[in-house]
C-alpha positions, 0 to 999 in steps of 0.5 A, a space after each residue: 453492520 457497525 463496521 460498515 457504518 464506521 467505514 462509510 463515516 470515516 471512522 476506519 481508515 483502511 489506508 493506514 498501516 501499522 509497522 511492526 519492528 522486525 517484521 518481514 515488511 519492516 525488514 524489507 522497507 529498511 532494505 529498500 531505503 538503504 538501497 535507494 539512497 545508495 543508488 540515488 547518489 550515483 545518478 545525474 540530475 536528469 537520472 534523478 528526475 526519471 528515477 522520481 517519475 519511475 517512483 510515481 509510477 510504481 506508487 500509482 500502480 500500488 495504489 490501484 492494487 491496493 484498491 482492487 485488493 480491498 474490493 476483492 475482500 469486500 466482495 468475498 465478505 459479501 459471499 461469505 456473509 450471504 451464505 450465513 444469512 
């Protein structure tokens, strides 16, 4: 029950992520940044504006997916917890 209270009071921030150097995530993030920088210099001002809009949409989609994954995980926890009570 303490974990739920901590979550409720904001003592646990589920949006904070730690980045481990050398991890698959770290490697893909570095590769994404490198390729984005190479692409960005080739774009016209209008293309840069359009590209930023696409990135904003991707961020919004990722935020929705993260929220849904959290909800699914919480529901799974509830199902598992109810079996043992």
